[in-house]
N, C-alpha and C positions, 0 to 999 in steps of 0.2 A: 628493902634496901636496894639502892642503884649498885650495879656492878662498877668497880673501878676499873679503869683502863690502865695496863701495865706500860709503863714508859720503856721505850725501847732505850737501851744506853746506846751512848756514841761508839763506835768501834775505834779503838786506838790506832795510830798509824805508826808503824816503826820503819826504820830505815837500817839497813845494813851496811857497815862499814869494816873494809877488812884492810889490814897491814902488816907488813911481814917484820919480824923481829930476829935477830940473829941467835945464835946457840945460847951465847953468854947471857943475852937480855932475857930469853925464855927462862934460863935457870935462875936468874936473878928475880924476876917476877914471881915465879912459882915460889921460891924460897920466902920472899916477902909476905907473900900472900897466906904461907902456912904459919909464918910466924904472928902474923895478926889476925888469924882464924877467919878467913874470907876469902872468897874467890879472885882468880885474877881479873875477870871482867868488871867486880866490883870494885879493885885497887883503882883501874883504868877509869872508871866513870867519875869515881871520887876526885882523881887527879884533874880532869878536865871540866869539872862541874862549875867553876867561874865562867868559863868562856862559853859553856851551854848556857847558863842562866842569862848572863848580861848582855848577850846580842840575839836575843830572839826577836825583839821587835825592830831591830835596826835596819834600816833599809838604805841598798847602797844605789847610788846612781852613776852611770857611766856617761862622762861628757863625749857627746857625739861630735866629732869633727873629722876631716878627712886626714889621711896620713900626709898629704902633701901640702897640706893648709899651712901659711907662712904666719906666724905671731909678731906683727909690726907693732901693734899697739900695745902691748902689755905695759903693766908700771914699770919702773926703772928702779933699782935699788937706789937707797937714800946716799950712798956713795957716787953713784953716777949721775943722779940728779944735781947733785953740788957740782960736778966737773962741767954740766952741760951750762952752767950760769957763767961761768969763766970762760967758756969757748968762744 
């Protein structure tokens, strides 16, 4: 029989995020995690899960324009367009 080649598993990349909590927030987080029999990290991950899943493939584009660029030809709001008709 032919030998099967072992497929190398793709290594997962993780990023570290750090933020500060006040003393009262840390105690509150610890108490909440004890009541729900989970870790504080899992509590935080569960709370931000919607944001993590929804925007994974969302691409943002920056509009490139000079800071001193004038915006002369933008569309006017409807109120201002009506005023120009009577001027």
